[in-house]
Backbone as a printed PyTorch tensor [residue, N CA C, xyz], in Angstrom:
tensor([[[105.0150,  87.8370, 102.2060],
         [104.6110,  87.1240, 103.4200],
         [105.3420,  85.7930, 103.4850]],

        [[105.7440,  85.4400, 104.7070],
         [106.3920,  84.1420, 104.8110],
         [105.3550,  83.0310, 104.8050]],

        [[105.8030,  81.8300, 104.5950],
         [104.8740,  80.7100, 104.4160],
         [104.1160,  80.3760, 105.7000]],

        [[104.7340,  80.5480, 106.8710],
         [104.0230,  80.2790, 108.1300],
         [102.8740,  81.2620, 108.3030]],

        [[103.1340,  82.5450, 108.0280],
         [102.0970,  83.5630, 108.1120],
         [100.9380,  83.2160, 107.1850]],

        [[101.2550,  82.8510, 105.9400],
         [100.2130,  82.4860, 104.9730],
         [ 99.4290,  81.2680, 105.4460]],

        [[100.1390,  80.3010, 105.9850],
         [ 99.4730,  79.0790, 106.4560],
         [ 98.5160,  79.3750, 107.5960]],

        [[ 98.9610,  80.1920, 108.5420],
         [ 98.1080,  80.5340, 109.6790],
         [ 96.9050,  81.3390, 109.2030]],

        [[ 97.1250,  82.2660, 108.2850],
         [ 96.0280,  83.0630, 107.7480],
         [ 94.9900,  82.1740, 107.0710]],

        [[ 95.4390,  81.2360, 106.2710],
         [ 94.5220,  80.3100, 105.5940],
         [ 93.7540,  79.4890, 106.6210]],

        [[ 94.4440,  78.9890, 107.6290],
         [ 93.7800,  78.2080, 108.6820],
         [ 92.7120,  79.0550, 109.3660]],

        [[ 93.0400,  80.3040, 109.6610],
         [ 92.0690,  81.1940, 110.3170],
         [ 90.8400,  81.4180, 109.4530]],

        [[ 91.0710,  81.6720, 108.1840],
         [ 89.9480,  81.9080, 107.2830],
         [ 89.0710,  80.6690, 107.1600]],

        [[ 89.7020,  79.5190, 107.0770],
         [ 88.9430,  78.2740, 106.9780],
         [ 88.1780,  78.0240, 108.2660]],

        [[ 88.8460,  78.1960, 109.4030],
         [ 88.1910,  77.9510, 110.6840],
         [ 86.9870,  78.8520, 110.8890]],

        [[ 87.0730,  80.0700, 110.4260],
         [ 85.9580,  80.9990, 110.5990],
         [ 84.8180,  80.7060, 109.6430]],

        [[ 85.0890,  79.9920, 108.5850],
         [ 84.0460,  79.7950, 107.5820],
         [ 83.6370,  81.1520, 107.0480]],

        [[ 84.6110,  81.9100, 106.5890],
         [ 84.4850,  83.3350, 106.3170],
         [ 83.2050,  83.7290, 105.5780]],

        [[ 82.7210,  82.9100, 104.7120],
         [ 81.5260,  83.3120, 103.9740],
         [ 80.2450,  83.1920, 104.7810]],

        [[ 80.2430,  82.4050, 105.8390],
         [ 79.0110,  82.2320, 106.6070],
         [ 79.1440,  82.6450, 108.0500]],

        [[ 79.9710,  83.6100, 108.3080],
         [ 80.2910,  83.9800, 109.6730],
         [ 79.4720,  85.1790, 110.1270]],

        [[ 78.1800,  85.0460, 110.2240],
         [ 77.3280,  86.1280, 110.6880],
         [ 76.8490,  85.8300, 112.1000]],

        [[ 77.6870,  86.1500, 113.0520],
         [ 77.3860,  85.9030, 114.4540],
         [ 76.9180,  87.2070, 115.0680]],

        [[ 75.8600,  87.1640, 115.8580],
         [ 75.3480,  88.3760, 116.4920],
         [ 76.3810,  88.9420, 117.4460]],

        [[ 76.4060,  90.2330, 117.6020],
         [ 77.2970,  90.8460, 118.5750],
         [ 77.9630,  92.0960, 118.0390]],

        [[ 78.7160,  92.0110, 116.9980],
         [ 79.4400,  93.1600, 116.4880],
         [ 80.7550,  93.3320, 117.2190]],

        [[ 81.7170,  93.9540, 116.5700],
         [ 83.0610,  93.9900, 117.1130],
         [ 83.4520,  95.2240, 117.8890]],

        [[ 82.5780,  96.2040, 118.0260],
         [ 82.9560,  97.4650, 118.6480],
         [ 83.6290,  97.3530, 119.9950]],

        [[ 82.9640,  96.8210, 120.9920],
         [ 83.5260,  96.7690, 122.3380],
         [ 83.9240,  95.3520, 122.7570]],

        [[ 83.8460,  94.4120, 121.8420],
         [ 84.2290,  93.0350, 122.1480],
         [ 85.7370,  93.0050, 122.3810]],

        [[ 86.1410,  92.3590, 123.4570],
         [ 87.5700,  92.1980, 123.7390],
         [ 87.9950,  90.8080, 123.2950]],

        [[ 89.1410,  90.7520, 122.6500],
         [ 89.6500,  89.4990, 122.1180],
         [ 89.9840,  88.5420, 123.2580]],

        [[ 89.6030,  87.2820, 123.0730],
         [ 89.9250,  86.2190, 124.0270],
         [ 90.8040,  85.2080, 123.3110]],

        [[ 92.0920,  85.2360, 123.6060],
         [ 93.0330,  84.3420, 122.9530],
         [ 93.4740,  83.1960, 123.8430]],

        [[ 92.6280,  82.8110, 124.7820],
         [ 93.0030,  81.7600, 125.7260],
         [ 93.0050,  80.3700, 125.1140]],

        [[ 92.3550,  80.2070, 123.9750],
         [ 92.3530,  78.9200, 123.2700],
         [ 92.0320,  79.1870, 121.8070]],

        [[ 92.2360,  78.1840, 120.9770],
         [ 91.9210,  78.3370, 119.5520],
         [ 90.4280,  78.5900, 119.3660]],

        [[ 89.5950,  77.8950, 120.1300],
         [ 88.1400,  78.0810, 120.0080],
         [ 87.7270,  79.4850, 120.4530]],

        [[ 88.2980,  79.9720, 121.5500],
         [ 87.9760,  81.3160, 122.0330],
         [ 88.4510,  82.3660, 121.0350]],

        [[ 89.6110,  82.1460, 120.4330],
         [ 90.1340,  83.0690, 119.4220],
         [ 89.2220,  83.1110, 118.2080]],

        [[ 88.7930,  81.9410, 117.7630],
         [ 87.8900,  81.8540, 116.6130],
         [ 86.5820,  82.5870, 116.9150]],

        [[ 86.0340,  82.3810, 118.1040],
         [ 84.7910,  83.0580, 118.4880],
         [ 84.9860,  84.5710, 118.5430]],

        [[ 86.1180,  85.0170, 119.0690],
         [ 86.4010,  86.4520, 119.1170],
         [ 86.4740,  87.0370, 117.7130]],

        [[ 87.1640,  86.3450, 116.8060],
         [ 87.2480,  86.8240, 115.4250],
         [ 85.8670,  86.8890, 114.7900]],

        [[ 85.0330,  85.8940, 115.0720],
         [ 83.6740,  85.8930, 114.5200],
         [ 82.8750,  87.0720, 115.0400]],

        [[ 82.9530,  87.3340, 116.3340],
         [ 82.2130,  88.4590, 116.9100],
         [ 82.7160,  89.7880, 116.3660]],

        [[ 84.0300,  89.9010, 116.2190],
         [ 84.6130,  91.1630, 115.7560],
         [ 84.3440,  91.4330, 114.2870]],

        [[ 84.0510,  90.4010, 113.5260],
         [ 83.8060,  90.5950, 112.0970],
         [ 82.3330,  90.4570, 111.7170]],

        [[ 81.4760,  90.2680, 112.7030],
         [ 80.0390,  90.1580, 112.4260],
         [ 79.5500,  91.4330, 111.7340]],

        [[ 78.8140,  91.2520, 110.6710],
         [ 78.2460,  92.3820, 109.9440],
         [ 79.1760,  93.0090, 108.9180]],

        [[ 80.4180,  92.5370, 108.8280],
         [ 81.3490,  93.0660, 107.8300],
         [ 81.1940,  92.3050, 106.5180]],

        [[ 81.5650,  92.9610, 105.4330],
         [ 81.5770,  92.2720, 104.1410],
         [ 82.7110,  91.2570, 104.1480]],

        [[ 82.7030,  90.3380, 103.2060],
         [ 83.7670,  89.3390, 103.1210],
         [ 85.1390,  89.9960, 102.9740]],

        [[ 85.2330,  91.0480, 102.1750],
         [ 86.5080,  91.7490, 101.9920],
         [ 86.9570,  92.4130, 103.2910]],

        [[ 86.0130,  93.0080, 104.0250],
         [ 86.3470,  93.6420, 105.3020],
         [ 86.7730,  92.5890, 106.3310]],

        [[ 86.0910,  91.4420, 106.3240],
         [ 86.4700,  90.3540, 107.2300],
         [ 87.8840,  89.8900, 106.9380]],

        [[ 88.1770,  89.6810, 105.6700],
         [ 89.4980,  89.2190, 105.2750],
         [ 90.5640,  90.2410, 105.6890]],

        [[ 90.2950,  91.5210, 105.4670],
         [ 91.2500,  92.5700, 105.8210],
         [ 91.4930,  92.6010, 107.3320]],

        [[ 90.4290,  92.4530, 108.1220],
         [ 90.6070,  92.4710, 109.5770],
         [ 91.3880,  91.2440, 110.0380]],

        [[ 91.0800,  90.0880, 109.4880],
         [ 91.7940,  88.8620, 109.8870],
         [ 93.2700,  88.9740, 109.5160]],

        [[ 93.5640,  89.5430, 108.3570],
         [ 94.9610,  89.7620, 107.9740],
         [ 95.6390,  90.7040, 108.9700]],

        [[ 94.9320,  91.7770, 109.3530],
         [ 95.4840,  92.7340, 110.3190],
         [ 95.7280,  92.0620, 111.6720]],

        [[ 94.7500,  91.2920, 112.1400],
         [ 94.8790,  90.6100, 113.4300],
         [ 96.0180,  89.5960, 113.4030]],

        [[ 96.1590,  88.8990, 112.2890],
         [ 97.2350,  87.9190, 112.1530],
         [ 98.5920,  88.6100, 112.1920]],

        [[ 98.7180,  89.7350, 111.4960],
         [ 99.9740,  90.4840, 111.4940],
         [100.3240,  90.9680, 112.8970]],

        [[ 99.3290,  91.4640, 113.6290],
         [ 99.5640,  91.9370, 114.9960],
         [ 99.9550,  90.7690, 115.8950]],

        [[ 99.2660,  89.6540, 115.7690],
         [ 99.5810,  88.4800, 116.5850],
         [101.0150,  88.0300, 116.3340]],

        [[101.4220,  87.9940, 115.0670],
         [102.7910,  87.6030, 114.7390],
         [103.7860,  88.5760, 115.3600]],

        [[103.5260,  89.8710, 115.2260],
         [104.4520,  90.8790, 115.7660],
         [104.5370,  90.7850, 117.2860]],

        [[103.4080,  90.6010, 117.9460],
         [103.3950,  90.5300, 119.4040],
         [104.0780,  89.2660, 119.9200]],

        [[104.1250,  88.2360, 119.1000],
         [104.6910,  86.9550, 119.5190],
         [106.1050,  86.7160, 119.0050]],

        [[106.6860,  87.6930, 118.3270],
         [108.0300,  87.5020, 117.7850],
         [108.9870,  87.0500, 118.8810]],

        [[109.6790,  85.9800, 118.6160],
         [110.6740,  85.4760, 119.5430],
         [110.1320,  84.6410, 120.6920]],

        [[108.8030,  84.4570, 120.7610],
         [108.2250,  83.7010, 121.8720],
         [107.9490,  82.2480, 121.5130]],

        [[107.8710,  81.9460, 120.2370],
         [107.5060,  80.6000, 119.8120],
         [105.9990,  80.3760, 119.8030]],

        [[105.2100,  81.3910, 120.1570],
         [103.7610,  81.2380, 120.2250],
         [103.0800,  81.2220, 118.8700]],

        [[103.7990,  81.4810, 117.7970],
         [103.1740,  81.4700, 116.4720],
         [103.1600,  80.0790, 115.8610]],

        [[103.6510,  79.1160, 116.5870],
         [103.7550,  77.7570, 116.0410],
         [102.4100,  77.0600, 115.9030]],

        [[101.4270,  77.4470, 116.6990],
         [100.1320,  76.7690, 116.6150],
         [ 98.9960,  77.7490, 116.8770]],

        [[ 97.8050,  77.4520, 116.3560],
         [ 96.6430,  78.3030, 116.6270],
         [ 96.2870,  78.3370, 118.1150]],

        [[ 96.7130,  77.3350, 118.8580],
         [ 96.4320,  77.3010, 120.2990],
         [ 97.1460,  78.4190, 121.0460]],

        [[ 98.2980,  78.8510, 120.5450],
         [ 99.0870,  79.8340, 121.2820],
         [ 99.2800,  81.1650, 120.5730]],

        [[ 99.1580,  81.2010, 119.2560],
         [ 99.5500,  82.4100, 118.5430],
         [ 98.6730,  83.6260, 118.8390]],

        [[ 97.4280,  83.4170, 119.2310],
         [ 96.5000,  84.5320, 119.4370],
         [ 96.5540,  85.1070, 120.8510]],

        [[ 97.3020,  84.5020, 121.7510],
         [ 97.3120,  84.9260, 123.1560],
         [ 97.6640,  86.3990, 123.3250]],

        [[ 98.5500,  86.9130, 122.4970],
         [ 98.9680,  88.3090, 122.6120],
         [ 97.8680,  89.3190, 122.3520]],

        [[ 96.8050,  88.8980, 121.6760],
         [ 95.6900,  89.8150, 121.3760],
         [ 94.6540,  89.8620, 122.4960]],

        [[ 94.7960,  89.0090, 123.4890],
         [ 93.8110,  88.9350, 124.5690],
         [ 93.6340,  90.3040, 125.2230]],

        [[ 92.3800,  90.7060, 125.3300],
         [ 92.0280,  91.9690, 125.9690],
         [ 91.9350,  93.1560, 125.0280]],

        [[ 92.3600,  92.9930, 123.7750],
         [ 92.2960,  94.0940, 122.8140],
         [ 90.9380,  94.1310, 122.1210]],

        [[ 90.4770,  95.3290, 121.8000],
         [ 89.2500,  95.4920, 121.0150],
         [ 89.6070,  95.4910, 119.5330]],

        [[ 88.5830,  95.4290, 118.7010],
         [ 88.7850,  95.4570, 117.2510],
         [ 89.5310,  96.7240, 116.8480]],

        [[ 89.1260,  97.8560, 117.3780],
         [ 89.7840,  99.1120, 117.0030],
         [ 91.2290,  99.1570, 117.4900]],

        [[ 91.5270,  98.5650, 118.6360],
         [ 92.9100,  98.5150, 119.1170],
         [ 93.7720,  97.6190, 118.2260]],

        [[ 93.2060,  96.5070, 117.7860],
         [ 93.9350,  95.6150, 116.8780],
         [ 94.2090,  96.3300, 115.5600]],

        [[ 93.2010,  97.0170, 115.0360],
         [ 93.3830,  97.7590, 113.7750],
         [ 94.4310,  98.8570, 113.9320]],

        [[ 94.4350,  99.5530, 115.0700],
         [ 95.4190, 100.6160, 115.3110],
         [ 96.8340, 100.0330, 115.3780]],

        [[ 96.9890,  98.9040, 116.0550],
         [ 98.3020,  98.2560, 116.1410],
         [ 98.7630,  97.7910, 114.7570]],

        [[ 97.8250,  97.3210, 113.9420],
         [ 98.1640,  96.9020, 112.5840],
         [ 98.6780,  98.0900, 111.7730]],

        [[ 98.0350,  99.2430, 111.9300],
         [ 98.4750, 100.4430, 111.2020],
         [ 99.8660, 100.8710, 111.6650]],

        [[100.1360, 100.7310, 112.9720],
         [101.4590, 101.0540, 113.4940],
         [102.5140, 100.1470, 112.8640]],

        [[102.1980,  98.8570, 112.7600],
         [103.1270,  97.8980, 112.1720],
         [103.3900,  98.2440, 110.7110]],

        [[102.3240,  98.5690, 109.9800],
         [102.4640,  98.9040, 108.5550],
         [103.2820, 100.1730, 108.3580]],

        [[103.2060, 101.1030, 109.3130],
         [103.9250, 102.3810, 109.1930],
         [105.4220, 102.2150, 109.4250]],

        [[105.8280, 101.1350, 110.0650],
         [107.2520, 100.9190, 110.3780],
         [107.9940, 100.3530, 109.2000]]])
């Protein structure tokens, strides 16, 4: 992993407060809102509600990888304010499917 990817992943994990992120809702039909850093953080919290810490970490890693891939060449990965925009409108299962596609390549 490159250092920017690692840095963004760490920031995401810290922002979510991964160990105490039990927000009601569940991630099944929640659509990602990447319009701002706060909306992105809330979407990640909703999508990972009820997951174990390991499952949360795995999903955040998957979402980060998809966000990076979707933003390649756009400059949107430079800040948390813009890097998540590409995930807007996707569900948890769609993000996971895109992550699997990326891993298969």
